[in-house]
C-alpha positions as CSV (number, residue, x, y, z in Angstrom):
1,X,-27.3,-30.5,0.3
2,X,-27.9,-30.5,4.1
3,X,-26.3,-33.2,6.2
4,X,-29.6,-34.8,7.0
5,X,-30.5,-35.1,3.4
6,X,-27.0,-36.5,2.6
7,X,-27.5,-39.2,5.3
8,X,-30.9,-40.1,4.0
9,X,-29.7,-40.3,0.4
10,X,-26.8,-42.5,1.3
11,X,-28.8,-44.7,3.6
12,X,-31.4,-45.3,0.8
13,X,-28.7,-46.0,-1.7
14,X,-27.4,-48.7,0.6
15,X,-31.0,-50.0,0.9
16,X,-31.0,-49.6,4.7
17,X,-33.9,-48.6,6.9
18,X,-33.5,-46.1,9.7
19,X,-33.8,-49.0,12.1
20,X,-31.0,-51.0,10.3
21,X,-28.7,-48.0,10.1
22,X,-29.3,-47.3,13.8
23,X,-28.4,-51.0,14.7
24,X,-25.2,-50.8,12.7
25,X,-24.2,-47.6,14.5
26,X,-25.5,-48.6,18.0
27,X,-28.0,-45.7,18.1
28,X,-31.8,-45.6,18.0
29,X,-33.9,-45.2,15.0
30,X,-35.1,-41.9,16.5
31,X,-31.5,-40.6,16.4
32,X,-31.3,-41.4,12.7
33,X,-34.7,-39.8,12.2
34,X,-33.4,-36.6,14.0
35,X,-30.3,-36.5,11.9
36,X,-32.2,-36.9,8.6
37,X,-34.9,-34.4,9.5
38,X,-32.3,-31.8,10.6
39,X,-33.6,-31.8,14.2
40,X,-30.2,-32.9,15.5
41,X,-26.7,-33.6,14.4
42,X,-24.5,-36.7,14.9
43,X,-21.5,-36.2,17.2
44,X,-18.0,-36.6,15.7
45,X,-17.8,-40.3,16.6
46,X,-21.0,-41.0,14.7
47,X,-19.9,-38.8,11.8
48,X,-16.7,-40.9,11.6
49,X,-18.7,-44.1,11.8
50,X,-21.1,-42.9,9.0
51,X,-18.1,-42.0,6.8
52,X,-16.6,-45.5,7.4
53,X,-19.9,-47.3,6.9
54,X,-20.7,-45.4,3.7
55,X,-17.0,-45.3,2.6
56,X,-17.0,-41.5,2.0
57,X,-14.8,-38.9,3.5
58,X,-16.0,-36.6,6.3
59,X,-15.5,-33.7,4.0
60,X,-18.0,-35.3,1.4
61,X,-20.4,-36.1,4.2
62,X,-20.7,-32.5,5.7
63,X,-19.6,-30.3,2.7
64,X,-23.0,-29.2,1.7
65,X,-24.3,-28.2,5.2
66,X,-22.9,-24.8,5.9
67,X,-24.9,-24.3,9.1
68,X,-23.4,-27.6,10.5
69,X,-19.9,-26.6,9.3
70,X,-20.3,-23.4,11.4
71,X,-21.0,-25.4,14.5
72,X,-17.8,-27.5,14.2
73,X,-14.9,-26.2,16.3
74,X,-11.5,-27.1,14.9
75,X,-9.0,-27.8,17.6
76,X,-5.2,-27.4,17.5
77,X,-2.6,-30.2,17.8
78,X,-3.1,-30.7,21.5
79,X,-6.8,-30.1,21.5
80,X,-6.4,-27.1,23.9
81,X,-6.4,-24.2,21.4
82,X,-8.3,-23.5,18.3
83,X,-6.2,-23.1,15.1
84,X,-7.4,-19.5,14.7
85,X,-6.4,-18.4,18.2
86,X,-3.1,-20.3,17.9
87,X,-2.3,-18.6,14.6
88,X,-3.4,-15.2,15.9
89,X,-1.2,-15.6,18.9
90,X,1.8,-16.5,16.7
91,X,1.7,-13.0,15.3
92,X,2.7,-11.7,18.7
93,X,5.1,-14.6,19.6
94,X,6.9,-14.2,16.3
95,X,8.8,-11.4,17.9
96,X,11.1,-14.1,19.1
97,X,11.5,-16.1,15.9
98,X,10.4,-14.0,12.9
99,X,9.7,-10.4,13.9
100,X,8.0,-8.4,11.2
101,X,8.1,-11.3,8.7
102,X,5.3,-13.5,10.2
103,X,2.9,-10.6,10.9
104,X,3.6,-9.3,7.3
105,X,2.7,-12.7,5.9
106,X,-0.5,-12.9,7.9
107,X,-1.4,-9.4,6.7
108,X,-1.2,-10.6,3.1
109,X,-2.6,-14.1,3.4
110,X,-4.5,-14.3,6.7
111,X,-8.2,-14.3,7.3
112,X,-9.9,-11.1,8.7
113,X,-9.3,-11.6,12.4
114,X,-5.8,-12.8,11.9
115,X,-5.0,-9.7,9.7
116,X,-6.1,-7.5,12.6
117,X,-3.7,-9.2,15.0
118,X,-1.0,-9.3,12.3
119,X,-1.3,-5.5,11.9
120,X,-1.0,-4.9,15.6
121,X,2.0,-7.2,16.0
122,X,3.6,-5.7,12.9
123,X,3.4,-2.2,14.3
124,X,4.6,-3.3,17.7
125,X,7.6,-5.1,16.2
126,X,8.6,-2.0,14.2
127,X,8.6,0.3,17.3
128,X,12.1,-0.6,18.6
129,X,13.6,-0.3,15.1
130,X,11.9,3.0,14.4
131,X,13.1,4.3,17.8
132,X,16.7,3.2,16.9
133,X,16.5,5.0,13.6
134,X,15.2,8.2,15.2
135,X,18.0,8.0,17.8
136,X,20.6,7.5,15.1
137,X,19.3,10.6,13.3
138,X,19.4,12.6,16.5
139,X,23.0,11.4,17.2
140,X,24.0,12.4,13.7
141,X,22.4,15.8,13.8
142,X,23.8,16.5,17.3
143,X,27.3,15.5,16.2
144,X,27.1,17.8,13.1
145,X,25.8,20.8,15.1
146,X,28.3,20.4,17.9
147,X,31.1,19.4,15.5
148,X,32.0,16.3,17.4
149,X,33.1,13.0,15.9
150,X,31.1,11.0,18.5
151,X,27.7,11.6,20.1
152,X,27.5,13.1,23.6
153,X,27.8,10.3,26.2
154,X,24.8,11.5,28.1
155,X,22.7,11.6,24.8
156,X,24.0,8.1,23.9
157,X,23.3,6.6,27.3
158,X,19.8,8.3,27.4
159,X,19.0,6.9,24.0
160,X,20.2,3.5,24.9
161,X,17.9,3.5,28.0
162,X,15.0,4.7,25.9
163,X,15.5,2.0,23.3
164,X,15.8,-0.6,26.0
165,X,12.6,0.5,27.8
166,X,10.7,0.5,24.5
167,X,12.0,-2.9,23.5
168,X,11.1,-4.4,27.0
169,X,7.6,-2.8,26.7
170,X,7.1,-4.3,23.3
171,X,8.3,-7.8,24.4
172,X,5.9,-7.7,27.5
173,X,3.0,-6.4,25.4
174,X,3.5,-9.1,22.7
175,X,3.7,-11.9,25.3
176,X,0.5,-10.6,27.0
177,X,-1.4,-10.3,23.7
178,X,-0.2,-13.7,22.5
179,X,-1.3,-15.4,25.7
180,X,-4.7,-13.5,25.5
181,X,-5.2,-14.9,22.0
182,X,-4.5,-18.5,23.2
183,X,-7.1,-18.1,25.9
184,X,-9.9,-17.1,23.4
C-alpha cells in the first residue's frame, strides 16, 4: 500500500477529515490532500508526527511504499555520511584494525556495492603479504643455489625496501579510497 493510501486509511479509521488532521499537525488541508493523493510526501518531522498521532511505527507507516522508501536517505551517526558510504570506506580503513578480515566479511555478507569495495580492499591488503611470501621464496632459493646459510645482504636489503614501498603504497591507496567513499 502506498504511503498516501496508508495515511487516508488511518485518517478515516480515526474519523478525521483532512482539515482536522491538518489542524492537529499544523499543516494545511491541501498538504494532507497532496500526501493522500501521492502528489507529495510529508517531511520526516511530519512522518514522525503522523506515527505518533496514529500510534504506529514509522516502519509500518512507510513499509508499503517502495518508491517513497527509495527517496529516503539514511544518515550515519553524525549525520555527515550515509551508512553505505561509511561501511564501504571501512573496507579500506580496516587495514589498520582488521586487515583482510573485514573485507572478507563484507564480501560474504555485504550488499552489491560494498562487495565491490570489499574485493578491492581485500586484494590490496593481501599485496604486502604476498610480496613477503615471494621474497621469502626467493631468499630460500638463492640460499640453496649459492649454498649459504643466510640470504645475501644486498638481496635482503633490496627485498626489505621493496616490501616497505609496497606496504606504504597500499596504506596510502587505502586511505585515499576510504576518504573518497566517505565523500560520496
